[in-house]
N, C-alpha and C positions, 0 to 999 in steps of 0.2 A: 456841083449837084446840090439842089435845094432839098433840105430835109423836110419831110412831110410832118405836119403838125396837126393835132386835133384841136378844133375850135370848141367853144362852149356848147354850140349847137351839136357838134359831133359827139361830145361827151354825154349830153342829154339824150341823144339818140341811142348811144350804147347802153346807157342806164335803162332806158325803156325796153331795149331788146332783152337785157338780162332779166328785168322785172317780168317781162312777158313769158320768158322761158321758165322762170321760177313759179309763176302763178299757173302755169299750164294752160293759159289762155292767150290767144294771139291777138292782143289788143295794143301792141307796141305803138302804133301810130294814132289810135283813136283818141287817147287822152294826152298826147304829146303837146308840149308848149308850142311847138312849131308845126302843128298839124295843118293849119290853113296855108302857111307858106309852102310846105312840102306838097300839099294837094295841087297848088298852082304849078309847081315844078313837075309833078307827075303828069298833069294834063298836057303840059307842053312837050316834055321829053319822053313820055311813055315808059319811064323806068321807075322801079321801086325806089323810093327816096333814101332808104337806109343802105342800099347796096354800095354806093360810093364810100360811105362811112366804114363799112366792113372792109372794103378794099384798102382804105387808108390804114386801118388797124393792121391789116396783113402786111402792108409795106413797112410800117414802123416796127412790128414785132418779128416779122419773118415767119410767123405761124400761118400755115395754109388753112384758111377758114373753109374754103369750098373744096373739100376733098371728095374724090370719086370713090365709089365702093371698091373699085379694082385696086386703087393705090393707097387706101386709107391706112393699112397697117404699117406702111413705110413712112408716109407723110406725117403721121401723128408722132413718130419718134424724133423727127427733126427738131433739134434745139432742146431736147429733153435731157434729164439726168441719165436716162438709159443710154443715150447716144454716147455719153462719156465713159461708159463701161463696156469695152469691146466684147467681153464674153457674153454679157447679157444682151447686147445689141444683136449679136450673131444669133442667139437663141430666139429673140423676138422677131427678127427678120424672116424667120421660117414659119412663124405662126400666123394664123388668121387673126383678125382684129378681135373677134369673140374670144379666142384662146388667150390673147394678150390680156384682156380684161379679167378673165378667170385667174390667170397667173398672178396678176397684180393684187387680186383679192386674197390669194393664198398666203399661208405663213412662210412658204419658201422664199418669197420676195425679201423677207427681212434680212437674210444673210447678205444680199447684194446692197441693201440700204446701209447696213452697218459697215460694209467694206468701203463704201463711198465717202465715209466721214473722215 
C-alpha cells in the first residue's frame, strides 16, 4: 500500500486554508501561488481544488475533517487524548458537541489532564 504524501503544492494549499480561517475571510484561493493552475483544474473537473488536499490530510492523519452534525461528538474524539482515558471517553460519548466544549473549558477537566501524565 502506497503511503499518501503531501506535496509542496498541498502544503501551500493547507497553509492558505489555515490563513483563511484565521483571517475570517474566505480568500484561500484568491491569493494562492497555484490559483491559475487550480482554476484550470476547477474548470475541467468541476471540483473545488482544495478538497483533494483535505482528503489527503485526512488519509495521513486519520482525523475526520468532514464530520456530520449527527456524528461530530464521536468523530472528534477519535485519536484524541480523551480516547485514551476510558472514564472520560464514556462521559464525553454521552454529551453533545456543545456540552463537550463547555466541559473542556471548565476547571473540572484539569483532574483528567493531570491523571494522563
